[in-house]
Each structure stands twice: as C-alpha cells, then as structure tokens.
C-alpha positions as CSV (number, residue, x, y, z in Angstrom):
1,M,-33.9,109.3,36.9
2,M,-34.3,106.1,38.4
3,S,-31.3,104.0,40.6
4,M,-29.8,101.1,39.1
5,S,-31.7,98.8,42.4
6,R,-34.9,100.6,41.4
7,L,-34.2,99.8,37.5
8,S,-33.1,96.0,38.4
9,R,-36.5,95.7,40.7
10,F,-38.7,96.9,37.8
11,K,-37.2,94.8,35.2
12,K,-38.1,91.8,37.4
13,S,-41.6,93.0,38.2
14,R,-45.0,91.6,36.4
15,Y,-45.2,95.4,35.2
16,F,-42.2,95.0,33.2
17,V,-43.1,91.8,31.4
18,L,-46.2,92.7,30.5
19,L,-44.5,95.9,29.2
20,D,-42.1,93.7,27.6
21,F,-44.9,91.8,25.7
22,I,-47.3,95.2,25.1
23,I,-44.4,96.6,23.1
24,T,-43.1,93.5,21.4
25,L,-46.4,92.9,20.4
26,A,-47.3,96.3,18.8
27,V,-43.7,96.4,16.9
28,Y,-44.8,93.2,15.0
29,Y,-47.9,94.4,14.5
30,L,-47.1,97.5,13.0
31,L,-44.9,95.7,10.4
32,I,-48.0,93.6,9.1
33,P,-49.6,96.3,6.9
34,G,-46.2,97.1,5.2
35,V,-45.0,93.5,4.7
36,H,-48.4,91.9,3.9
37,E,-49.2,94.5,1.0
38,A,-46.0,94.4,-0.2
39,F,-45.7,90.7,-1.0
40,H,-49.4,91.3,-2.6
41,C,-47.9,94.0,-5.1
42,N,-44.6,91.6,-5.6
43,I,-46.7,88.2,-6.5
44,A,-48.7,90.8,-8.7
45,R,-45.4,91.9,-10.4
46,L,-44.1,88.6,-11.1
47,L,-47.5,88.0,-13.0
48,G,-47.2,90.7,-15.1
49,Y,-49.5,93.3,-13.1
50,K,-48.8,97.2,-12.1
51,A,-49.4,96.9,-8.5
52,Y,-49.0,99.7,-6.2
53,A,-49.8,99.6,-2.2
54,H,-51.9,102.3,-0.1
55,F,-51.5,102.8,3.4
56,P,-54.5,105.5,4.3
57,T,-53.8,104.6,7.9
58,F,-50.4,102.9,9.5
59,I,-52.4,99.9,10.6
60,S,-54.2,99.3,6.9
61,G,-53.4,99.1,3.6
62,Y,-54.4,97.6,0.5
63,V,-53.2,97.4,-3.4
64,T,-54.5,98.6,-6.5
65,I,-53.5,96.1,-9.4
66,V,-54.0,97.2,-13.3
67,P,-55.3,95.7,-15.1
68,Y,-57.3,93.8,-12.1
69,P,-56.6,89.9,-13.0
70,T,-59.3,88.0,-14.7
71,N,-57.4,84.3,-14.2
72,T,-58.6,82.5,-11.0
73,L,-55.2,81.2,-10.4
74,H,-53.6,84.7,-10.5
75,I,-56.4,86.4,-7.9
76,I,-55.6,83.3,-5.6
77,L,-51.7,83.7,-5.8
78,I,-51.9,87.5,-5.5
79,G,-54.6,87.0,-2.1
80,V,-52.3,84.4,-0.6
81,A,-49.4,85.9,-1.1
82,G,-50.0,89.1,1.8
83,G,-51.1,86.7,4.8
84,G,-48.9,83.6,3.7
85,F,-45.7,85.2,3.3
86,V,-46.3,87.2,6.6
87,A,-46.9,84.2,8.2
88,L,-43.3,82.6,6.8
89,F,-41.9,85.5,7.4
90,Y,-42.9,85.4,11.0
91,A,-42.6,81.8,11.4
92,L,-38.8,82.8,10.7
93,V,-38.4,85.3,13.0
94,S,-39.9,82.8,15.4
95,L,-37.4,80.0,14.6
96,F,-34.5,82.2,14.8
97,T,-35.1,84.5,17.8
98,S,-35.2,83.3,21.5
99,D,-36.9,85.7,23.8
100,W,-40.0,84.5,25.2
101,E,-42.1,87.6,24.5
102,T,-41.4,87.1,20.7
103,D,-42.2,83.8,20.6
104,L,-45.9,84.5,22.8
105,V,-46.2,87.3,19.8
106,M,-45.3,84.7,17.0
107,R,-48.3,82.4,18.5
108,L,-51.0,85.1,17.9
109,F,-49.7,86.4,14.5
110,I,-48.5,83.0,12.5
111,P,-52.3,81.4,12.8
112,H,-54.0,84.5,12.3
113,S,-52.0,85.5,8.9
114,A,-52.1,82.1,7.4
115,L,-56.0,81.9,8.4
116,Y,-56.2,85.4,6.7
117,A,-54.0,83.7,3.7
118,I,-56.9,81.4,3.0
119,L,-59.8,83.4,3.0
120,E,-58.4,86.6,1.3
121,P,-58.4,84.9,-2.0
122,V,-62.2,83.4,-0.8
123,Y,-63.0,87.2,-0.7
124,L,-61.3,88.5,-3.7
125,L,-63.2,86.0,-5.4
126,G,-66.6,87.1,-4.3
127,Y,-67.4,84.4,-1.8
128,I,-67.3,85.8,1.7
129,S,-67.2,89.7,2.6
130,L,-63.8,91.2,4.0
131,T,-65.3,91.7,7.2
132,L,-65.9,88.0,7.8
133,A,-62.2,87.7,6.1
134,G,-60.9,90.1,8.6
135,I,-62.9,88.5,11.9
136,L,-62.4,85.0,11.7
137,P,-58.4,84.8,12.0
138,C,-58.9,87.1,14.6
139,I,-61.3,85.0,16.5
140,F,-59.3,82.2,15.9
141,S,-55.9,83.5,16.6
142,V,-57.4,85.3,20.0
143,T,-58.9,81.8,20.8
144,L,-55.6,79.3,20.1
145,F,-53.7,82.4,22.0
146,V,-55.5,82.1,25.2
147,M,-55.9,78.3,24.9
148,L,-51.6,77.8,24.7
149,M,-51.8,80.3,27.8
150,I,-53.9,78.2,29.8
151,K,-52.4,74.9,28.8
152,E,-48.9,76.3,29.9
153,G,-49.9,78.2,33.2
154,H,-46.9,78.6,35.4
155,K,-44.6,78.0,32.5
156,N,-45.8,81.1,30.6
157,K,-43.6,84.3,32.1
158,L,-46.8,86.4,30.8
159,Y,-49.5,84.0,32.1
160,R,-47.6,84.1,35.5
161,A,-47.3,87.9,35.4
162,L,-51.3,88.3,34.6
163,V,-52.1,86.1,37.4
164,K,-49.6,86.7,39.8
165,K,-51.2,87.5,43.3
C-alpha cells in the first residue's frame, strides 16, 4: 500500500496529470455513443417515427428508423440531433465544471461533435461517405486541440506535464 507521502508526491507528478487527463478523456469518450444515438432516437420519435438504437460495440452505435424518413427536413433534423445535442451537452458540462482536465477534454469533443452534427445529415442525404463524415471532425478537433495546447503553453497543465524535462 502506498504511504500518504508517496501518494501526495504522486498526485503532484506529471504521471498523475497524464493519468487524470486520460481517465477523464476515456469516461467522456465512452458516454458519446449512448448520448449521441439517444438524441437521434428522441428527435425521430418526436417527428413521429419509430426509432431504435443499436450498439454493436461499446464505442459505436447506430439508429434504425421505421419507416425511413423521406422528408429532407426530417432527415436533416434527425442527423443534426446526435452531434448537435452532444456538443450542447458537453458545452454545458464545460460551463458548469471547473476542473482543468474536463475543460481540456471538452475542447476536444465539442468541436468534433459540432462538425459531425453538420456532416452527418450531409452523409444521410448521400453527398459524402460515412468515412469522410467521421474522419474530418477528428482531424479538425485534434488539430484545433493541439493548436490551443501550443498557444497556451506553460499555462496549460497537460502541456507542462508533457514537456517537463
């Protein structure tokens, strides 16, 4: 068992900072599929469709809608709902929490979910592939995240832990 002084030293170490960030990232990442698909289902049901969420793995999901909407506005509303409401939900989480690691994780997930909310209806309407709709938000959000990390530099706790000599 770890003594209190060793635990106290560990909590001040760069390894604790990294572990804290990774665990927070994992928890919020695992919430995304369920919340995302739930919002699709809820909007589809509000529009009068039967909607069912399926989760083939713990990090992916999809929705079946019966009958499949033929109204373009309904397709757009249902498509935007997943990422759009996840982005809004995470913006509220970020607004009402004060810990640094949640703030950083939200800086990664909010732009990703917001861009995916725009691209998912474009995919559903047949204009782009699902692969492109999934990859572009990842590239965008990670690029933005890294740029913010570099811009903030020494003020950012994770950045300091990663570059500590």
